[in-house]
FISELO-881357 format. One record per residue: x, y, z of N, C-alpha, C in turn. Coordinates in steps of 0.02 Angstrom, whole numbers, plus 32768, in hexadecimal, padded with zeros to 4 digits. Layout:
REM residues N
XYZXYZXYZ...
REM end
This chain:
REM residues 347
A226D04D6BD7A26CD05E6BDFA27CD0986BB0A25ED0D06BBDA266D10A6B91A2A7D12E6BA0A2C7D1476B6CA306D16C6B75A30DD19E6B3CA33CD1CB6B45A34ED1FA6B10A398D1F26B02A3AED20A6AC9A3F5D2086AB8A414D24B6AC6A447D24C6AF0A46CD2896AFCA492D29B6ABCA485D2D56A9EA4A4D2E46A5DA4F0D2F06A60A50BD2F96A9CA553D3046AA3A578D2C46AB3A55DD29A6ADFA57FD25C6AF1A567D2216AC7A52DD2286AA7A50CD1F36A80A4F7D1B96AABA4F2D1C36AECA4DDD18E6B19A493D1966B2AA473D15C6B37A42DD15D6B4AA426D1776B92A3F4D1A16B9CA3E6D1BC6BDFA39DD1AA6BEFA391D1816C23A34CD16E6C33A322D1AA6C47A2E3D1AB6C32A2B7D1E36C42A2A4D1E26C8CA29ED1A66CA9A28BD1A06CEFA2BBD1706D12A2F7D1876D22A329D1596D3FA313D13C6D82A2F0D1636DABA2DBD1496DECA2A7D1116DE3A278D11D6DB6A246D0EA6DA9A265D0AB6D8CA296D0B56D5FA2B7D07B6D40A2DFD0556D74A2FFD0786DA3A325D0576DD7A2F7D02F6E05A2BED04C6E15A28DD0286E3EA276CFE86E1CA267CFEE6DDBA252CFB36DB5A289CF7E6DB4A2C7CF946DA7A2FFCF656DA1A30ACF3F6DE2A304CF616E1BA310CF406E5CA2DCCF0B6E6BA2A3CF0D6E4AA26ECEDD6E57A272CE9F6E2AA29FCEA16DF8A2A1CE6B6DC6A2C4CE2D6DE1A2AACDF46DCCA2C8CDB36DDAA2C8CD8B6D99A2F5CD9C6D6BA2F2CD7F6D27A303CD356D26A2E3CD126CF8A2F2CCCB6CEEA2F8CCB96CA4A2D9CCE06C78A2DACCD16C31A309CCFF6C0BA318CCEC6BCDA343CD166BA3A327CD5C6B9CA2E6CD626B8EA2C7CDA36B85A2CCCDCD6BC5A2C2CDAC6BFEA2C4CDD16C3EA30CCDE86C4EA33CCDBB6C42A382CDCF6C4EA397CE086C1FA37FCE056BE2A38FCE3A6BB2A373CE7D6BC9A335CE7D6BE0A315CEBB6BF6A339CED66C34A34BCEAA6C61A36FCEC06C9DA3B3CEDC6C8AA3D6CEBC6C5CA417CED56C46A413CF1A6C27A3DFCF246BFEA3D7CF666BDFA3C8CF9C6C13A39ECF8C6C43A38ECFBD6C77A3CBCFCD6CA1A3F0CF996CB4A42CCFA46CDDA45FCFCF6CB9A468CFC36C78A497CFEC6C52A481D0356C51A441D0416C44A428D0866C42A434D0AA6C85A433D0846CBBA43ED0A16CFDA487D0A16D11A4B3D08D6CE3A4FBD0896CF0A50CD0586D28A4E1D0276D31A4F0CFF06D5FA50FCFB96D33A54CCFC66D1EA569CFA06CE7A57CCF596CFAA591CF4E6D38A5A0CF096D4CA561CEDE6D4AA529CEFC6D5FA4E9CED86D5DA4D5CECB6D14A4E0CEFD6CEAA4CFCEF46CA3A4F8CEBC6C84A539CEBB6C92A563CE866C77A54CCE416C8EA53DCE3D6CCFA525CDFC6CEAA4E5CDE76CC7A4B7CE166CBDA477CE056C9EA481CDEA6C57A4AACE0B6C30A4B3CDF56BEBA4D9CDB36BE7A501CDA46C19A523CD646C1AA4F4CD2B6C2DA4BCCD3D6C4EA489CD0A6C5DA459CCFF6C23A454CD316BF7A428CD2A6BBDA446CCF96B8BA41DCCE36B5CA435CCB56B29A46DCCD66B00A49DCCAE6AECA4D6CCC86AC6A4C3CCCE6A7CA4A3CD066A6BA48FCD156A27A4B7CD4F6A0DA4B8CD5C69CCA4DACD9869B2A4C1CDD869D2A480CDDD69DEA465CE1969FDA47ECE216A44A482CDE96A69A49CCDEC6AADA4E5CE016AADA50CCDE66A7FA553CDF96A7BA55ACE446A6CA52DCE5D6A42A52FCEA56A32A51FCECE6A71A4EDCEB86A97A4DACEDD6AD4A511CED86B08A530CE9E6B0EA567CE976B3EA5A2CEC46B2BA5B1CEC76AEAA5E7CEF36AD3A5D7CF3C6AE3A598CF4E6ADFA583CF936AF0A593CFA16B39A587CF706B65A599CF786BABA5E4CF806BB3A60ACF566B90A653CF5B6B94A66BCFA06B7DA64ACFBB6B4AA65CCFFE6B33A653D0306B6BA61AD02D6B8CA60DD05D6BC2A63CD0516BFEA655D0156C05A685D0076C3AA6CBD01D6C28A6D5D0336BEAA717D0476BD3A741D00D6BBDA723CFD36BB2A747CF976B9BA741CF966B4EA763CFC66B30A758CFD36AE8A772CF9B6ABCA7A9CF7C6ACFA7C4CF466AA5A792CF0D6A9EA774CEF96AD6A742CEC46AD4A704CEDA6AACA6EECF176AB9A6B3CF316A97A6BECF356A4BA6F6CF526A38A703CF5C69F0A70ACF1969CCA727CEE869EDA72ECEA669CEA6E9CE8769C2A6BDCE8D69F2A679CE7169EBA652CE9569B4A658CED769B3A635CEFD697EA64FCEE96939A691CEE36934A6AFCED168F3A697CE8E68DAA68CCE606908A675CE1D68F5A62FCE1E68D8A609CE5368E7A5C2CE5668D2A5B5CE89689BA5E9CEA86881A5DFCEDD684EA5BDCEC2680FA5CACE8467FEA5AECE6767C1A571CE3C67CEA556CE40680AA51BCE18681AA4E0CE3067EFA4BBCE0267D1A486CE1767A2A44ECE3F67C2A443CE376803A40CCE5B6824A427CE916853A45CCE826876A475CEAF68AAA4B0CEDA6893A4C3CED56854A4FECEFA683DA4F9CF456849A4BECF62683CA4B7CFAB6846A4BCCFBD688FA4A2CF9268BCA4AACF9F6904A4F3CF996918A516CF6868FCA55DCF5F690CA585CF9C68F7A577CFB768BBA59ACFF468A5A589D02F68D2A54AD03668E5A536D06D6910A55AD0696953A55CD02D6971A57CD02569B1A5C8D02A69ACA5E4D0106975A62CD018696BA63DD0626965A612D0896945A61DD0D16940A61AD0F26984A5EBD0DD69AEA5E6D0FB69F1A622D0E96A1CA63DD0AD6A12A679D09A6A37A6B4D0C66A21A6BCD0CF69E1A6F1D0FC69C8A6E5D14469E0A6A6D15669E3A694D19969FAA6AAD1A26A43A69CD1716A6DA6B1D1746AB3A6FDD17A6AB9A720D15C6A89A76AD15C6A8BA788D19A6A6BA75ED1C56A4EA779D2016A2EA795D1F569E9A786D1BC69CBA79CD1AC6987A765D1C26957A762D203694CA727D222692EA71DD20D68E5A751D20B68BEA749D1FA6877A736D1B0686FA751D1846899A73BD13E6896A6F2D13868ABA6DED15F68DDA698D15F68F1A66BD17568B7A681D1A96894A65AD1C1685AA650D1896827A686D1656819A681D13167E6A64ED0FB67FAA64ED0E86839A61ED0B66850A5D6D0D1684EA5CED10F6864A58AD12C6863A570D133681BA59CD14567EDA588D14A67A7A575D104678DA59BD0D1679FA58BD08E6789A547D07867A5A53BD08867E5A4F9D0776802A4C1D09B67DDA4CCD0DB67CFA49AD10267ABA48BD0E56767A4BFD0D06744A4B6D0B36701A48FD0726702A492D04F673AA470D00E673FA428D0156759A417D04E6774A3D7D0566796A3A2D0746768A364D05D6772A32BD078674EA2F8D096677EA2F4D07C67BAA2C4D09567ECA2D4D0DE67FCA2A3D10C67F7A2B0D1546802A2CDD1636847A2B4D141687BA2CCD14E68BEA315D13868C6A325D0FE68ABA36AD0E668AEA398D1126885A381D128684CA3AAD1546822A3B7D1966846A383D1B06869A38CD1EE688EA3C0D1E668C4A3C2D1AB68E4A3F3D19E6918A43AD19E68FBA441D18168C0A483D18068A0A498D1C66888A468D1EC686FA476D2316859A48ED25B6894A46CD25468CDA47FD2796909A4C6D267691DA4D5D227691EA517D2106932A54DD2266901A53DD22168C1A56DD236688DA57ED27F6893A54CD2A9689FA558D2F168A5A580D30068E4A571D2DD691BA596D2E86959A5DFD2D66951A5EDD29D6931A632D2896927A657D2BA68FAA634D2D368C7A653D304689AA663D34568BEA636D35B68EAA643D3986910A67FD38F693EA685D355695DA6BED3486989A6FFD3436962A6FCD3236928A738D32068FDA74ED36668E9A71DD39068D9A72CD3D568C7A74ED3F96901A733D3F2693DA750D4136978A798D3FC6982A7A4D3BB697BA7E8D3A16986A818D3BA6951A802D3BC6913A82FD3D068DCA838D41C68D9A804D44168EBA80CD48A68F0A83ED49B6927A83CD476695EA86AD4836996A8B3D480697EA8C2D4506954A906D44A6938A918D4896911A8E9D4A268EAA8F6D4DE68C2A8FCD51C68EEA8D4D5206922A8D9D5596950A91ED55C6971A936D5216984A978D51E69A3A9AFD5316971A9A3D5226932A9D4D53468FEA9D1D57E68EDA996D59C68EEA98DD5E068D4A997D6176907A983D60D6945A981D6446975A9C6D6556993A9ECD62569ADAA2DD63869CBAA5BD65F699DAA5ED650695BAA8BD6786931AA79D6C2692FAA39D6D36937AA26D71A6938AA45D73C6975AA43D71A69AEAA62D73569EBAAADD73D69E1AACCD70869C7AB16D70B69BFAB2AD740698CAB06D7436955AB16D7736920AB0AD7BB6937AAD8D7C36962AAC7D8066979AAFBD82669A5AB26D7FD69C4AB58D81869F2AB85D84B69CFAB92D842698EABBFD86F696BABA1D8B66966AB61D8BD6970AB40D8FE696AAB37D92069AEAB4ED90069E4AB48D91F6A26AB84D94C6A33AB77D9826A56ABADD9B16A66AB9BD9D46AA7ABCAD9F76AC3ABBDDA1D6B00ABB8D9F06B3DAB95DA096B71AB91D9E76BB1AB69D9A66BACAB86D9726BCAAB61D9336BCEAB56D9216C18AB1BD90E6C29AB0DD8FE6C70AB2DD8BD6C84AB35D8B26CC5AB52D8726CDCAB24D8376CCFAAE5D8446CC1AAB4D80F6CB6AA9CD80E6C6EAAC9D81B6C40AAB6D8226BFAAA91D7E56BDEAAA6D7A76BEDAA81D76E6BD1AA38D76B6BE7AA2CD77D6C26A9E7D77E6C40A9BFD7B46C1EA9DAD7F06C1BA9B6D8296BFFA9ABD8226BB4A9DDD8076B90A9D8D8046B48A99CD7DA6B31A98ED7A36B54A956D7786B40A913D7996B4EA913D7CC6B78A8D4D7EE6B8BA8CDD8326B69A8FED8446B40A900D8886B24A8C2D8996AFCA8A8D8696AD5A870D8786AA9A82FD8846ACFA82ED8756B10A7F3D8846B3AA803D8BE6B69A839D8B86B90A848D8E96BC3A85AD92E6BA7A870D9326B6AA87FD9736B4CA840D99D6B43A806D97C6B44A7C7D99F6B36A799D9A46B72A7AED9876BABA784D98A6BE6A791D9506C15A76AD94B6C4BA776D9166C7CA763D8D16C61A77ED89E6C83A770D8596C72A760D8346CB3A72DD80A6CB3A71CD7E56CF1A757D7BD6D0BA762D7C16D4CA799D79D6D6BA797D7526D5DA75CD7316D62A75BD6E96D52A772D6DA6D0BA761D7066CDDA776D6FC6C97A7C2D7026C90A7DFD7326CB3A828D73B6CB2A849D6FB6CCEA82DD6E26D05A84AD6A56D22A842D6696CF4A80BD6676CCFA802D62F6CA1A834D6326C67A83ED66E6C4CA86DD6766C14A8B3D6606C2AA8C5D66F6C68A908D6616C81A907D62D6CB9A8DBD5FC6CB3A8D2D5CD6CEAA912D5A56CFAA93FD59F6CCAA97CD5796CD5A9BAD5A56CDAA9B1D5E76CDAA9EBD6146CDCAA04D61C6D23AA43D60D6D31AA5CD60E6D76AA62D6546D93AA62D6886D69AA6DD6CC6D82AA2FD6F86D7EA9F5D6D96D76A9B8D7016D70A9ABD7296DAFA9B0D70B6DE9A9A1D72F6E28A9D0D76A6E32AA0FD7626E1EAA3ED79A6E24AA28D7D46DF8AA0FD7C56DBDA9F8D7FA6D90A9BAD81C6DACA98DD7F46DC8A94ED8106DE2A958D83B6E20A98ED8316E43A99AD8596E7FA9CBD8936E73A9E1D89B6E35AA0ED8D36E25A9E4D90E6E0DA9D4D93B6E3BA9A5D9726E2DA9C2D9A86E00AA02D9A26DEFAA1DD9D06DBCAA00D9C16D78A9E6D9826D71A9D1D96C6D2FA988D9576D2CA970D9376D61A92CD91F6D62A90AD9306DA4A8CAD93E6DA1A8A2D94C6DDDA869D91A6DDEA862D8F76E16A82CD8C76E1FA7FBD8E36E52A7BED8EC6E3CA78BD9096E67A747D8F06E52A71ED8DC6E82A6DAD8C36E75A6DBD88B6E40A70BD85F6E47A711D8256E1BA71DD8386DD2A739D8746DC7A74BD88A6D84A795D89D6D83A7B4D88F6D4BA7FBD8A06D42A7FFD8DA6D10A821D90F6D23A827D94A6CF8A870D95B6CF0A883D96D6CB4A8C8D9826CA6A8D2D9CA6CBCA90BD9D86CDAA91CDA1D6CEBA92EDA426CAAA92FDA856CACA945DAAA6C6FA98ADA946C57A9B6DA856C85A9F9DA6E6C72A9F4DA2B6C4DA9CAD9FE6C66A9C1D9BD6C45A99ED9C46C02A96DD9F26C01A946D9F96BC3A973DA0E6B89A9A3DA386B96A9D1DA4D6B60A9F6DA106B45AA0BD9E36B71AA2DD9A66B5AA9FCD9796B34A9BFD9736B4DA98ED9476B2EA97CD95F6AE8A976D9A06AE0A967D9BB6A9DA9A1D9AC6A6DA9DED9AF6A86AA18D99F6A5DAA17D9546A4AAA03D92A6A79A9FFD8E26A6BA9CBD8D56A34A992D8F56A3AA95DD8EB6A07A975D90069C2A999D93769BFA9B4D94E697FA9E8D91C6965AA11D9026992AA44D8D1697EAA23D8916963A9EED87A6985A9CBD83E696FA9A7D84A692CA98DD8856923A96CD89668E4A99ED89368AAA9D8D8B168B5AA0CD8B16881AA26D86A6875AA2FD84468AAAA48D80068A3AA17D7D4687CA9D7D7D9688DA9A4D7B2686AA9A1D7C46820A9AAD8036812A9AAD81967CCA9E7D7FE67A7AA20D7FD67C8AA5DD7E167A9AA54D797679BAA36D77367CBAA31D72A67C6A9F8D7136799A9C2D73A6799A987D7276772A975D7606742A99CD76C670FA990D7A666E3A94ED7A366BEA934D76766B2A8F4D761668EA8C7D73066B4A8ACD74466ECA883D7166714A843D70266F0A82DD6C466F8A7F0D6AE66D7A7B2D6CD66F7A77ED6D466D0A73ED6EB66EAA719D6AF6706A72CD69B6742A711D65E6760A6E8D672679EA6B0D64F67A7A685D65D67E1A69FD635681DA6B6D6586850A6CED639688DA694D63568BEA683D5FA68D8A649D5F66905A656D61D6945A624D641695DA62BD667699BA62CD63869D7A64CD64F6A0DA64DD6286A4BA637D6546A85A61CD6346AB7A607D6586AF4A643D65C6B22A66DD68E6B17A6AAD6976B3EA6BBD6E16B40A6D4D6FB6B79A6E5D7426B7DA715D7596B47A73FD72C6B2EA76ED73F6AF9A74AD74C6AB7A70BD73C6AB3A6E4D74C6A76A6DDD7986A6EA6E6D7BD6AA6A6E2D8066AA3A725D8256A91A757D7FD6A85A79AD8176A76A79AD8406A36A7C2D8756A36A7CAD89F69FBA813D8B369F6A837D88D69CCA87ED89C69C2A888D8D56992A861D8D5695DA867D909692AA82ED90568F9A82FD93268C7A7F7D9366898A804D9126856A83FD8F6684DA84DD8D3680EA82CD88E680EA820D87267D4A805D82D67D2A831D7FB67F6A873D80667F1A8A1D7D86812A89BD7DD685EA894D81A6877A88ED82368C0A84DD80568D9A817D80E68B3A7D7D7F168C8A7D9D7A568C7A7FAD7896894A802D7416892A82AD72868CDA85FD74C68DEA889D73A6918A85ED7376957A833D7696960A808D76A699BA7D8D72F699CA7BBD71F6963A78BD6E86960A7ACD6A5696DA7E8D69D6952A80CD65E695DA821D65769A6A835D68E69C5A849D68A6A0BA80DD67A6A37A7D2D6956A26A796D6846A4DA787D63A6A49A78FD61D6A0DA784D5D56A05A7B7D5AE6A2FA7F5D5C66A2FA828D5A36A55A81BD5A66AA0A804D5E06AB7A7F4D5E76AFEA7B8D5BA6B10A788D5B76AE2A74ED58B6AEEA766D5436AF6A794D52D6ACDA7AED4E96AD4A7D4D4E16B17A7F8D5156B2BA81AD5126B6BA7E9D5086BA4A7B0D52A6BA1A77CD5216BD3A761D4DA6BD1A757D4BF6B95A73DD47B6B8DA76ED4496BACA7AED4546BA1A7E1D4276BBDA7E0D4296C09A7DDD4656C25A7DBD46B6C6EA79CD44A6C8BA764D4536C68A725D4356C80A728D3E96C7CA749D3CE6C49A74ED3856C42A778D3686C7CA7ADD38A6C8FA7D4D3746CC8A7ABD3796D08A786D3B06D10A75ED3B96D4CA728D3826D51A70BD36F6D18A6D8D33A6D19A6F4D2F86D33A735D2EE6D29A756D2B26D43A76CD2BA6D8CA760D2F66DA7A776D3036DECA7C1D30A6DF3A7E2D31E6DBCA82BD3226DBBA842D3676DA7A87FD3786DB9A8A0D3B46DA1A8CDD3A16D66A8D8D3D16D3AA900D3C36CFEA946D3AC6D12A95BD3756CF5A99FD35C6D01A9B3D3326CC5A9F4D3246CC1AA0DD2FC6C89A9F9D2B36C93A9DFD2966C5EA9CFD24F6C5DA9E9D2326C1CA9FDD1F36C1AAA13D1D46BDCA9DCD1D76BA8A9EFD1DB6B68A9BED1E26B32A98CD1A96B30A9A2D16C6B46A976D1336B43A951D1266B85A958D1536BB4A935D14B6BF4A8EAD1506BE8A8C2D1216C00A87AD1236BF2A857D1616C0EA870D17B6C46A852D1B86C62A860D1F36C33A89DD1F76C1BA8AED22E6BEDA885D2286BADA87ED1EC6B92A857D1E46B54A80FD1F76B60A7F5D1E66B9AA7AFD1F96BAAA7A8D2446BB0A7D9D2656BCEA7D7D2AD6BD7A7DED2D06B93A80AD2B86B68A813D2D76B27A7D4D2D06AFDA7B3D2966B01A775D28D6ADCA73FD2BC6AF7A73AD2C26B39A709D2EF6B57A718D3386B44A758D3496B40A76BD38D6B2BA751D39B6AE5A75CD36C6AB7A744D3766A73A6F9D37D6A70A6D5D3556A98A68CD3596A97A674D39C6AAFA693D3B66AE4A67FD3F76AFEA694D42F6ACEA6D0D4286AB2A6EAD45B6A84A6C3D45B6A43A69FD4266A34A679D42169F5A63AD44B69F5A625D4646A2EA5E5D4876A32A5DED4C16A01A610D4EB69F7A607D52169C5A5FFD507697EA618D4CB6971A616D4B1692CA5D5D48A691DA5B0D4786951A574D4506946A53FD473691BA535D4B56922A503D4D668F7A517D4D868ADA557D4CE689EA56DD4D06859A55BD48F6834A553D49567F3A54BD45867CBA58FD43567C4A58DD3F667B0A5CDD3D367A7A5F6D3F3676FA5D4D40D673CA5F8D42F6706A619D46F6720A5F6D494674BA613D4D16767A650D4C16793A64CD48B67B8A685D47767E2A6C1D46567B6A6B4D4406781A6EBD42D6754A70AD46B6734A6E0D49B6722A6FBD4D96703A725D4FF6735A70FD5036774A735D52567A8A77AD50567B0A77BD4C367B5A7BBD4A067BDA7E8D4AB6780A7CBD4AA6746A7F2D4B56708A813D4F9670AA7EDD52C671BA80AD570671CA840D5776752A834D55A678DA867D56067C2A8A7D53B67B0A8A0D5006791A8DBD4DA677FA904D4FC6749A8E3D5266722A906D54966ECA919D59066FDA90DD5A4673BA91DD5E86750A968D5EE675F
REM end
């Protein structure tokens, strides 16, 4: 029953799911050991009802309760799972497994700092190198996700004021699609931008299509969006306004390393000052998170809509967003992530 751990979801992925499914379909368990093996195989294959049934047929031992709680976690029955894990945290033999699984349950729920605490507790209790490596992997993943979630708060705090403050430096003609153009100024002022990237940046803007069809300002050809000379004059003014606004708001920006992202906005160039460059890097991170959010909704087969904060679908989507948004932070050490957060919080 070989598997690997997905470093982003922290879930086991069977190496040969078809072979495992064939084996599982042939089983006729009668003993505790056989029911346990069937339950583990069924869980790996996400046949969770079968897994739950199997563990309920196995002997009621602490290890069985731990395995059943793991199934409940995967079923999204977090209250039941967390209660079972909590009951076993002080178990003299299984305590480290209980902490590891409690951490994974918190991880699934997007409670990143609680997940970190459990993974650290498991690591502190473990001596086996392979088990310690598993806890280290999980601890780092939770920390990267926590960083993504907390950086997002700072990005939302830091970026909009630059736009608002920059308005005072705008003058002359303003296009009818100023909000659309202003967000693209740092790219379109210097050349064309791929149409899909433009749509991604403004995926929720109700007037994007009107802007794209107004040839006085934008030209769309061969899947590229190009600013007209008239638009470019406005875009250059926007870049200058954002440069001045960022300088006003961040007079002494920290020398902090912002992780690069694979996003067209990474090519943005608002200005040559440290503040303008920082503004561009932070916006690229914010756009990357926007893409992660859209992808998380798409993975659920849903379009973005308002859901109550405690809705399980929303909580699942927000957790998936953080996991995807954490990718740029994964190459950083935990100390580097902490330093980045410290600098952003004090900016």
